[in-house]
Every structure is written in structure tokens, then in C-alpha cells.
KESE-398777 format. One record per residue (C-alpha): residue in one letter; x, y, z. Coordinates in steps of 0.05 Angstrom, whole numbers, padded with zeros to 5 digits, always signed. Example, Ala and Ser with C-alpha at 12.3 -4.5 7.8 and 13.67 -1.06 7.14 Angstrom:
A+00246-00090+00156;S+00273-00021+00143;
***
This chain:
M+00196-00734-01584;K+00196-00715-01510;I+00229-00648-01527;L+00174-00635-01579;I+00119-00648-01528;V+00151-00600-01478;L+00157-00546-01532;I+00083-00555-01550;L+00062-00549-01477;I+00103-00486-01468;L+00076-00457-01533;F+00004-00465-01508;G+00020-00436-01439;M+00020-00503-01403;E+00075-00517-01353;P+00102-00588-01363;K+00097-00633-01302;L+00169-00656-01290;P+00189-00710-01240;Y+00215-00683-01174;K+00290-00687-01165;Q+00319-00673-01097;Q+00376-00624-01104;D+00407-00628-01035;H+00415-00680-00981;A+00377-00662-00918;K+00381-00681-00845;V+00342-00666-00782;I+00379-00662-00715;I+00335-00666-00652;V+00364-00619-00600;Y+00307-00617-00549;D+00261-00674-00532;N+00230-00712-00473;Y+00276-00770-00489;Q+00352-00777-00492;F+00385-00810-00552;A+00458-00788-00551;P+00492-00797-00482;N+00524-00728-00481;T+00456-00693-00488;I+00401-00677-00437;A+00327-00694-00443;D+00272-00648-00419;W+00198-00634-00433;G+00196-00595-00499;F+00217-00599-00571;A+00267-00568-00619;C+00305-00593-00679;V+00354-00566-00730;V+00341-00577-00804;I+00400-00573-00852;K+00389-00576-00927;G+00437-00545-00977;N+00452-00474-00957;D+00393-00472-00908;T+00400-00484-00833;L+00335-00476-00794;L+00316-00483-00721;F+00246-00510-00711;D+00220-00492-00642;T+00267-00477-00583;G+00248-00521-00524;A+00239-00494-00453;E+00305-00487-00414;K+00364-00447-00440;E+00418-00490-00407;I+00390-00554-00437;L+00383-00526-00508;F+00452-00495-00507;N+00483-00558-00479;N+00452-00601-00533;L+00471-00553-00589;Q+00543-00555-00565;A+00541-00630-00558;M+00519-00636-00630;N+00571-00584-00654;I+00517-00536-00677;R+00532-00461-00672;L+00473-00414-00666;N+00509-00364-00711;D+00504-00415-00767;I+00428-00419-00762;H+00394-00371-00810;K+00321-00382-00796;L+00276-00397-00737;V+00206-00428-00742;I+00158-00431-00683;S+00102-00483-00687;H+00055-00454-00634;Y+00055-00410-00573;H+00066-00459-00516;G+00127-00447-00471;D+00159-00514-00483;H+00168-00492-00556;T+00180-00417-00548;G+00219-00417-00483;N+00287-00403-00513;I+00270-00356-00570;F+00300-00295-00535;P+00364-00330-00511;V+00373-00354-00584;L+00362-00284-00611;E+00412-00256-00560;V+00465-00298-00595;N+00439-00290-00666;P+00393-00229-00668;H+00385-00223-00744;M+00350-00288-00760;Q+00290-00294-00805;V+00235-00314-00756;Y+00169-00347-00775;L+00116-00341-00720;P+00045-00369-00718;S-00010-00316-00720;S-00025-00330-00646;L+00041-00295-00629;D+00026-00232-00667;G+00024-00169-00625;N+00071-00156-00565;F+00109-00221-00573;R+00124-00205-00646;I+00146-00134-00626;M+00195-00163-00575;V+00224-00209-00628;E+00232-00152-00677;N+00266-00109-00624;Y+00325-00157-00628;G+00333-00140-00702;A+00299-00202-00730;H+00256-00199-00792;V+00189-00231-00774;V+00136-00264-00817;C+00073-00277-00777;D+00012-00304-00814;Q-00029-00366-00827;E-00007-00383-00897;M+00032-00440-00929;R+00098-00413-00956;P+00169-00434-00975;V+00222-00420-00922;G+00281-00455-00956;S+00302-00502-01012;D+00244-00552-01013;I+00226-00532-00942;Y+00158-00502-00927;L+00111-00478-00873;S+00048-00520-00875;G+00003-00462-00859;E-00034-00460-00792;M-00081-00517-00775;G-00129-00532-00718;F-00178-00491-00677;Q-00166-00486-00602;T-00090-00489-00608;R-00070-00470-00678;E-00004-00499-00701;Q+00041-00496-00762;A+00085-00553-00783;L+00150-00554-00823;V+00148-00594-00888;I+00209-00620-00926;R+00200-00646-00997;T+00244-00706-01012;D+00248-00755-01070;K+00210-00807-01028;G+00154-00759-01008;L+00139-00705-00958;V+00169-00704-00888;L+00125-00670-00836;L+00155-00641-00772;A+00103-00628-00719;G+00117-00591-00654;C+00060-00621-00615;G+00007-00645-00663;H-00049-00607-00626;P-00095-00605-00688;G-00090-00682-00691;I-00029-00713-00723;D-00072-00753-00772;R-00111-00691-00792;M-00046-00653-00801;V-00019-00707-00847;K-00083-00707-00887;K-00085-00631-00895;V-00011-00626-00914;A-00018-00682-00966;K-00078-00645-00996;R-00045-00577-00995;F+00019-00603-01028;G-00014-00653-01074;E+00030-00711-01053;P+00032-00761-00996;V+00069-00752-00930;Y+00123-00804-00927;M+00151-00791-00857;V+00123-00758-00794;M+00167-00732-00738;G+00160-00695-00672;G+00105-00690-00620;F+00041-00728-00636;H+00001-00708-00573;L-00026-00778-00558;E-00013-00786-00483;D-00087-00793-00467;Y-00105-00840-00524;G-00131-00910-00508;D-00116-00973-00547;E-00175-00967-00595;E-00160-00894-00609;L-00087-00910-00624;E-00107-00968-00669;G-00154-00923-00709;L-00103-00867-00715;I-00046-00912-00737;A-00092-00945-00788;E-00110-00876-00815;L-00036-00856-00821;K-00021-00920-00859;K-00081-00907-00904;L-00055-00838-00919;G+00012-00868-00941;V+00057-00854-00881;Q+00115-00903-00882;K+00164-00876-00830;V+00151-00847-00761;V+00195-00813-00709;P+00148-00800-00650;G+00175-00760-00592;H+00160-00704-00543;C+00086-00707-00523;T+00069-00772-00561;G+00069-00813-00496;T+00107-00877-00480;K+00048-00923-00493;A+00035-00892-00562;I+00109-00894-00579;Q+00112-00969-00563;R+00051-00979-00607;F+00083-00943-00665;A+00146-00985-00657;R+00103-01049-00664;E+00060-01024-00721;F+00118-00996-00762;P+00171-01051-00753;D+00212-01026-00812;G+00193-00953-00808;Y+00199-00933-00735;F+00258-00891-00712;K+00271-00875-00639;S+00268-00801-00623;G+00310-00765-00571;T+00362-00711-00560;G+00420-00720-00607;R+00383-00763-00656;V+00402-00749-00729;I+00352-00768-00784;E+00381-00770-00854;L+00332-00753-00910;
***
């Protein structure tokens, strides 16, 4: 009977809606963050993580200082030559600071830049031999891995989105557009809820009432797991740990999140 229904849908030009099935295990390895997790890594202001899923290995942002990024990559047994793609969330130096040292080691990466880095910066990246995509659109960058499309106004930012069997995982560099607004827009664009949020949430200046309202909004949107780091702020991180007792994961350099 199910086969008959699918055949009828295809006959009339309608694509059957099939349940999502995750094809590959995925993991996120934090290699640059304000906080230390693994003892053989170094913490510093900035953010970068490596996403591994199937045949895809991506670097999301690059942190600020070369020695720290390279130390942490070595500590986590990650070779830059094994990374195929590089995604930059936004133009700030604590996220772009190591793009050229990375390209010196692996110059032929596929690089995804936000539109704010179009122009001379893009030309410098292309001069290394990298193929660059630089626009504002949502697009796939790997197996069930996507750019969110740029969001925000003053500081436009793109997130990385991983589709899993539990829902979407959103990786934010800094959360400048508002981490709750980013979650809401990503859920709308992809037509499914965001299950986990990771990265910088940009909440250092938030007061108690603001944090209470934001966390309530994230829960309302369906967020179940959080990994707040980088520019989230210590006070906000402590609040997330209390409000998500079964869904909070400590961030930090050397932290591995299995998806």
C-alpha cells in the first residue's frame, strides 16, 4: 500500500515526504575558545571548531593567534591538510585571524566567506589558490551541513547548520544578530526546529531579566541542548547550566561533541 501511494505521488509530480535518516555520524571539535577543556590545549579570546561528518572535514572560523590554533590542532591530532573546507562566520579578527596561516599550509581549500569580506580580502584568499564562495545565501557545504545564510544588520553573520536525526545543530561564531533570532530564522528557513546551539552567544552585557527572557525564548523554540562558549560570558554560561540541567555541555578548547 505504501509503495502504491509513493508511485501515485511520483506520477502526479509530487515528491513524497520521507523521514530524515542520518547517513553519517558527526562530531564537532572545539579548537579555539575563551575556555580550556582539555589540559593539553590553550584557551584564548576567539572561536574555531572542526566539523567531521562522513567524508567532509570543515574548519569553522580560525581564532586569533596562530600559535594557539596550531597547538590545539596538534593536541587534538587534527592535520590541516585533512581539512577540505573553511567557513568564516563574520569579519572580526578573533574569527579570521588565522585564515592566512591556515591557507599557507593548505592553500586549495574551498572557502566560504560572508559578503562583508568581499573585495580585497577575498582577492587575498584567492591568491593562495583557494576557491571562494562569498554571498549571503543559504547553501549546502557538505553532507547534511549548510550555511545558514547571513543574518543581522550591523554585524552580519552566517552560522553553520548540521542536520541530525534529533534536529538541527546551529554553530554560531558570535551570535551578533541575537542568538534567539538566529535560532528562529534558521528553524524557519529549514522548516524544522533547532535541537542544539553551540558557540558564541554574545551575552556578556545581558542582565538577569534579559537572560531569563532569552532562555525562555530558546526553550519555546525547541532548543534542548546548549554548548555556550567564547563571547557568551561567564554569568550567562552559569545561567544556561542551571536552566538546561540535562542539556548543558561545557565548552572549551579540546571539547568534542558527538552528534
